[in-house]
C-alpha atoms as a printed R data frame, in Angstrom:
    type eleno elety resid chain resno       x       y       z
1   ATOM     1    CA   MET     A     1 110.443 165.181 144.898
2   ATOM     2    CA   ALA     A     2 108.585 164.097 141.778
3   ATOM     3    CA   SER     A     3 110.409 162.790 138.735
4   ATOM     4    CA   LEU     A     4 108.165 163.318 135.732
5   ATOM     5    CA   PRO     A     5 108.809 161.579 132.422
6   ATOM     6    CA   VAL     A     6 109.276 163.964 129.494
7   ATOM     7    CA   PHE     A     7 107.736 162.907 126.189
8   ATOM     8    CA   ASP     A     8 108.306 163.992 122.626
9   ATOM     9    CA   ARG     A     9 105.532 164.511 120.077
10  ATOM    10    CA   ALA     A    10 105.470 160.828 119.222
11  ATOM    11    CA   GLY     A    11 104.814 159.875 122.845
12  ATOM    12    CA   LYS     A    12 108.316 158.522 123.377
13  ATOM    13    CA   GLU     A    13 110.002 159.208 126.697
14  ATOM    14    CA   VAL     A    14 113.079 161.362 126.130
15  ATOM    15    CA   GLY     A    15 114.048 162.314 129.657
16  ATOM    16    CA   LYS     A    16 113.033 163.149 133.206
17  ATOM    17    CA   TYR     A    17 112.006 166.366 134.921
18  ATOM    18    CA   ASP     A    18 112.611 166.611 138.655
19  ATOM    19    CA   ILE     A    19 110.339 168.979 140.514
20  ATOM    20    CA   ASP     A    20 109.225 169.198 144.130
21  ATOM    21    CA   PRO     A    21 105.487 169.917 144.553
22  ATOM    22    CA   ALA     A    22 106.289 171.424 147.964
23  ATOM    23    CA   ALA     A    23 108.487 173.992 146.211
24  ATOM    24    CA   ILE     A    24 105.461 175.132 144.208
25  ATOM    25    CA   ALA     A    25 103.127 175.175 147.225
26  ATOM    26    CA   PRO     A    26 104.390 174.155 150.690
27  ATOM    27    CA   ASN     A    27 100.877 173.124 151.732
28  ATOM    28    CA   ILE     A    28  97.538 172.715 149.987
29  ATOM    29    CA   ASN     A    29  94.696 174.545 151.680
30  ATOM    30    CA   LYS     A    30  91.478 172.940 150.426
31  ATOM    31    CA   GLN     A    31  89.331 175.692 151.906
32  ATOM    32    CA   LEU     A    32  91.273 178.357 150.018
33  ATOM    33    CA   LEU     A    33  91.011 176.351 146.801
34  ATOM    34    CA   HIS     A    34  87.266 176.023 147.329
35  ATOM    35    CA   ASP     A    35  86.852 179.744 148.016
36  ATOM    36    CA   VAL     A    36  88.798 180.757 144.905
37  ATOM    37    CA   VAL     A    37  86.982 178.271 142.657
38  ATOM    38    CA   VAL     A    38  83.610 179.530 143.930
39  ATOM    39    CA   MET     A    39  84.765 183.095 143.227
40  ATOM    40    CA   TYR     A    40  85.605 182.262 139.606
41  ATOM    41    CA   GLN     A    41  82.304 180.453 139.150
42  ATOM    42    CA   ALA     A    42  80.374 183.367 140.668
43  ATOM    43    CA   ASN     A    43  82.173 185.786 138.362
44  ATOM    44    CA   LYS     A    44  80.951 183.768 135.386
45  ATOM    45    CA   ARG     A    45  77.268 184.112 136.356
46  ATOM    46    CA   MET     A    46  75.326 186.386 134.051
47  ATOM    47    CA   GLY     A    47  72.903 187.628 136.681
48  ATOM    48    CA   THR     A    48  70.361 188.584 134.007
49  ATOM    49    CA   HIS     A    49  67.411 186.820 135.662
50  ATOM    50    CA   LYS     A    50  64.251 188.891 136.018
51  ATOM    51    CA   THR     A    51  60.692 188.154 137.109
52  ATOM    52    CA   LYS     A    52  57.744 190.505 137.589
53  ATOM    53    CA   SER     A    53  56.523 191.620 140.957
54  ATOM    54    CA   ARG     A    54  52.802 192.124 141.611
55  ATOM    55    CA   ALA     A    55  53.273 195.831 140.798
56  ATOM    56    CA   GLU     A    56  54.547 194.942 137.307
57  ATOM    57    CA   VAL     A    57  51.956 192.334 136.312
58  ATOM    58    CA   ARG     A    58  49.487 193.599 133.751
59  ATOM    59    CA   GLY     A    59  45.826 193.752 134.781
60  ATOM    60    CA   THR     A    60  43.327 195.593 136.913
61  ATOM    61    CA   THR     A    61  43.995 196.295 140.550
62  ATOM    62    CA   LYS     A    62  40.297 196.150 141.332
63  ATOM    63    CA   LYS     A    63  39.241 193.978 144.268
64  ATOM    64    CA   MET     A    64  37.971 190.640 142.908
65  ATOM    65    CA   TYR     A    65  34.773 190.624 144.999
66  ATOM    66    CA   ARG     A    66  33.425 192.275 148.088
67  ATOM    67    CA   GLN     A    67  35.042 191.602 151.408
68  ATOM    68    CA   LYS     A    68  32.080 189.983 153.172
69  ATOM    69    CA   GLY     A    69  28.958 188.050 152.381
70  ATOM    70    CA   THR     A    70  30.181 185.807 149.549
71  ATOM    71    CA   GLY     A    71  31.283 182.824 151.639
72  ATOM    72    CA   ASN     A    72  34.749 182.986 150.080
73  ATOM    73    CA   ALA     A    73  37.975 183.890 151.778
74  ATOM    74    CA   ARG     A    74  38.712 187.551 151.467
75  ATOM    75    CA   ALA     A    75  40.863 188.362 148.457
76  ATOM    76    CA   GLY     A    76  42.507 191.372 146.909
77  ATOM    77    CA   SER     A    77  43.544 191.845 143.279
78  ATOM    78    CA   LYS     A    78  44.380 189.209 140.690
79  ATOM    79    CA   GLN     A    79  48.064 190.221 140.858
80  ATOM    80    CA   ALA     A    80  48.476 188.497 144.225
81  ATOM    81    CA   PRO     A    81  51.395 186.008 144.230
82  ATOM    82    CA   GLN     A    82  49.217 183.001 145.107
83  ATOM    83    CA   ARG     A    83  47.043 183.407 141.981
84  ATOM    84    CA   THR     A    84  47.780 182.176 138.480
85  ATOM    85    CA   GLY     A    85  49.287 184.984 136.474
86  ATOM    86    CA   GLY     A    86  50.076 186.970 139.598
87  ATOM    87    CA   GLY     A    87  53.374 188.611 140.385
88  ATOM    88    CA   HIS     A    88  56.194 186.974 142.318
89  ATOM    89    CA   ALA     A    89  56.320 187.687 146.046
90  ATOM    90    CA   PHE     A    90  60.110 187.992 145.944
91  ATOM    91    CA   ALA     A    91  60.712 188.927 142.336
92  ATOM    92    CA   LEU     A    92  64.180 188.291 140.907
93  ATOM    93    CA   ARG     A    93  66.163 191.304 139.795
94  ATOM    94    CA   ASN     A    94  69.245 191.729 137.643
95  ATOM    95    CA   ARG     A    95  72.329 191.592 139.820
96  ATOM    96    CA   ASP     A    96  76.086 191.305 139.663
97  ATOM    97    CA   TYR     A    97  77.387 188.181 141.426
98  ATOM    98    CA   SER     A    98  81.068 188.947 140.888
99  ATOM    99    CA   TYR     A    99  83.487 189.645 143.713
100 ATOM   100    CA   ARG     A   100  87.223 189.506 144.241
101 ATOM   101    CA   LEU     A   101  89.410 187.804 146.813
102 ATOM   102    CA   PRO     A   102  92.844 189.204 147.738
103 ATOM   103    CA   LYS     A   103  95.402 188.928 144.936
104 ATOM   104    CA   LYS     A   104  97.894 186.945 147.007
105 ATOM   105    CA   ALA     A   105  95.208 184.415 147.972
106 ATOM   106    CA   ILE     A   106  94.284 183.906 144.318
107 ATOM   107    CA   GLN     A   107  97.928 183.443 143.308
108 ATOM   108    CA   ALA     A   108  98.502 181.008 146.176
109 ATOM   109    CA   ALA     A   109  95.459 178.982 145.110
110 ATOM   110    CA   THR     A   110  96.836 178.708 141.566
111 ATOM   111    CA   ARG     A   111 100.121 177.308 142.875
112 ATOM   112    CA   MET     A   112  98.231 174.910 145.155
113 ATOM   113    CA   ALA     A   113  96.174 173.662 142.212
114 ATOM   114    CA   ILE     A   114  99.326 172.947 140.203
115 ATOM   115    CA   ALA     A   115 100.945 171.224 143.190
116 ATOM   116    CA   SER     A   116  97.853 169.066 143.672
117 ATOM   117    CA   LYS     A   117  98.072 167.957 140.042
118 ATOM   118    CA   LEU     A   118 101.709 167.037 140.589
119 ATOM   119    CA   ASN     A   119 100.849 165.078 143.742
120 ATOM   120    CA   SER     A   120  98.084 163.167 141.945
121 ATOM   121    CA   GLN     A   121 100.381 162.430 138.980
122 ATOM   122    CA   ASP     A   122  98.046 164.182 136.569
123 ATOM   123    CA   VAL     A   123 100.783 166.264 134.933
124 ATOM   124    CA   VAL     A   124 102.160 165.280 131.531
125 ATOM   125    CA   VAL     A   125 105.352 166.986 130.340
126 ATOM   126    CA   LEU     A   126 105.934 167.609 126.633
127 ATOM   127    CA   ASP     A   127 109.488 168.272 125.502
128 ATOM   128    CA   GLU     A   128 108.507 171.097 123.132
129 ATOM   129    CA   LEU     A   129 105.547 172.324 121.124
130 ATOM   130    CA   SER     A   130 106.124 174.597 118.162
131 ATOM   131    CA   LEU     A   131 104.155 174.713 114.930
132 ATOM   132    CA   LYS     A   132 104.920 176.567 111.720
133 ATOM   133    CA   GLU     A   133 101.254 177.076 110.912
134 ATOM   134    CA   PRO     A   134  97.908 176.285 112.568
135 ATOM   135    CA   LYS     A   135  97.296 172.548 112.254
136 ATOM   136    CA   THR     A   136  94.632 171.021 114.488
137 ATOM   137    CA   LYS     A   137  95.528 167.602 113.122
138 ATOM   138    CA   GLU     A   138  99.081 167.872 114.484
139 ATOM   139    CA   VAL     A   139  97.986 168.756 118.010
140 ATOM   140    CA   ALA     A   140  95.346 166.000 117.909
141 ATOM   141    CA   ALA     A   141  98.051 163.518 116.887
142 ATOM   142    CA   ILE     A   142 100.250 164.637 119.790
143 ATOM   143    CA   LEU     A   143  97.397 164.178 122.259
144 ATOM   144    CA   LYS     A   144  96.707 160.722 120.864
145 ATOM   145    CA   ALA     A   145 100.386 159.761 121.180
146 ATOM   146    CA   LEU     A   146 100.360 160.933 124.799
147 ATOM   147    CA   LYS     A   147  97.173 158.921 125.473
148 ATOM   148    CA   LEU     A   148  95.208 162.096 126.139
149 ATOM   149    CA   GLU     A   149  92.717 161.668 123.325
150 ATOM   150    CA   GLY     A   150  89.219 162.180 124.724
151 ATOM   151    CA   VAL     A   151  90.611 163.217 128.119
152 ATOM   152    CA   SER     A   152  89.801 166.694 129.401
153 ATOM   153    CA   THR     A   153  93.133 168.508 129.325
154 ATOM   154    CA   ILE     A   154  94.540 171.971 129.804
155 ATOM   155    CA   LEU     A   155  97.609 172.691 127.709
156 ATOM   156    CA   ALA     A   156  99.964 175.182 129.349
157 ATOM   157    CA   THR     A   157 102.667 176.936 127.343
158 ATOM   158    CA   ALA     A   158 105.460 179.194 128.552
159 ATOM   159    CA   ALA     A   159 104.046 182.178 126.656
160 ATOM   160    CA   LEU     A   160 101.087 182.903 124.419
161 ATOM   161    CA   ASP     A   161 101.597 181.174 121.066
162 ATOM   162    CA   PRO     A   162  98.869 182.200 118.577
163 ATOM   163    CA   VAL     A   163  99.697 179.292 116.246
164 ATOM   164    CA   VAL     A   164  99.361 176.679 118.995
165 ATOM   165    CA   LEU     A   165  96.218 178.394 120.260
166 ATOM   166    CA   LYS     A   166  94.552 178.234 116.843
167 ATOM   167    CA   SER     A   167  95.625 174.612 116.452
168 ATOM   168    CA   ALA     A   168  94.199 173.386 119.763
169 ATOM   169    CA   ARG     A   169  91.147 175.546 120.419
170 ATOM   170    CA   ASN     A   170  88.789 173.435 118.301
171 ATOM   171    CA   ILE     A   171  89.633 170.133 119.997
172 ATOM   172    CA   ALA     A   172  86.834 169.029 122.325
173 ATOM   173    CA   GLY     A   173  87.807 168.910 125.980
174 ATOM   174    CA   VAL     A   174  91.071 170.789 125.447
175 ATOM   175    CA   THR     A   175  91.789 174.293 126.709
176 ATOM   176    CA   ILE     A   176  95.021 176.181 126.198
177 ATOM   177    CA   ALA     A   177  96.593 178.973 128.199
178 ATOM   178    CA   PRO     A   178 100.035 180.439 128.850
179 ATOM   179    CA   VAL     A   179 101.397 179.946 132.358
180 ATOM   180    CA   GLY     A   180 100.643 183.568 133.223
181 ATOM   181    CA   GLU     A   181  96.918 183.018 132.632
182 ATOM   182    CA   LEU     A   182  96.483 179.814 134.629
183 ATOM   183    CA   ASN     A   183  94.158 179.928 137.614
184 ATOM   184    CA   ALA     A   184  92.880 177.464 140.189
185 ATOM   185    CA   LEU     A   185  89.633 176.784 138.334
186 ATOM   186    CA   SER     A   186  91.226 176.229 134.918
187 ATOM   187    CA   VAL     A   187  93.803 173.850 136.422
188 ATOM   188    CA   LEU     A   188  91.481 171.804 138.624
189 ATOM   189    CA   ILE     A   189  88.568 171.222 136.211
190 ATOM   190    CA   PRO     A   190  90.426 169.168 133.533
191 ATOM   191    CA   ARG     A   191  91.649 165.701 134.430
192 ATOM   192    CA   LYS     A   192  95.149 166.304 133.048
193 ATOM   193    CA   LEU     A   193  97.605 169.187 132.945
194 ATOM   194    CA   LEU     A   194  99.788 169.041 129.837
195 ATOM   195    CA   VAL     A   195 102.772 171.363 130.106
196 ATOM   196    CA   THR     A   196 105.774 171.985 127.920
197 ATOM   197    CA   ARG     A   197 109.195 171.726 129.523
198 ATOM   198    CA   ALA     A   198 109.613 175.485 129.090
199 ATOM   199    CA   ALA     A   199 106.267 176.158 130.807
200 ATOM   200    CA   LEU     A   200 107.237 173.974 133.770
201 ATOM   201    CA   ASP     A   201 110.516 175.901 133.992
202 ATOM   202    CA   VAL     A   202 108.528 179.135 134.272
203 ATOM   203    CA   ILE     A   203 106.290 177.674 136.998
204 ATOM   204    CA   ARG     A   204 109.288 176.423 138.988
205 ATOM   205    CA   ASP     A   205 111.295 179.650 138.577
206 ATOM   206    CA   ARG     A   206 108.346 181.836 139.658
207 ATOM   207    CA   ALA     A   207 107.819 179.718 142.753
208 ATOM   208    CA   ALA     A   208 111.532 179.896 143.588
209 ATOM   209    CA   LYS     A   209 111.554 183.668 143.118
210 ATOM   210    CA   LEU     A   210 108.533 184.062 145.386
211 ATOM   211    CA   LYS     A   211 110.169 181.912 148.078
212 ATOM   212    CA   SER     A   212 113.389 183.960 147.957
213 ATOM   213    CA   GLU     A   213 111.377 187.182 148.266
214 ATOM   214    CA   LYS     A   214 109.510 185.815 151.290
215 ATOM   215    CA   ASP     A   215 112.777 184.695 152.932
216 ATOM   216    CA   ALA     A   216 114.308 188.115 152.314
217 ATOM   217    CA   ALA     A   217 111.253 189.811 153.832
218 ATOM   218    CA   LYS     A   218 111.499 187.598 156.937
219 ATOM   219    CA   LYS     A   219 115.163 188.496 157.378
220 ATOM   220    CA   GLU     A   220 114.386 192.194 157.105
221 ATOM   221    CA   GLY     A   221 111.548 191.821 159.612
222 ATOM   222    CA   ALA     A   222 113.804 190.005 162.031
């Protein structure tokens, strides 16, 4: 069981939040985390690389010189891959690198990533975060008070808040996402996970609901 300090906007501790990382993810499968992270990275690849093959290189296809009698090694056209300006032997083509792992595996990896942050004490809990209008200065001041200034951080909110999003999106090293849009890659890359108390409630409640559904399924199967 982890007891996380809860801070207000001024960086003052105002309470504790008890949460069990094992309740979020009973075990952390590093291979699954690796597979899911690689999937997200592959899905980000543009795949727009292109090089010319010897059939696409401009120039004559005439034989450079006769086959025998010159003293040189026999040679074909100037488009041969070993010659300057020739085509590539294995020319690159546009391709789609994206693929998809099973949905349950991806969801499990997200929970494991959050649990790993809890185990490594890289989770900072903010009591609440609500802004009347977009103010980057206010969010920057909160990060400074929490000693997260200059630290790569993902800010997780309970639901999408356009005002908070507009206030934090221009801060270097800070990404923002509602709990429903978190994934293993977005959680693991930043050094710190900054969550509001409400967002942590959502994470805990979803994990508890999933566990109850699994237990019910086991009872039915038995």
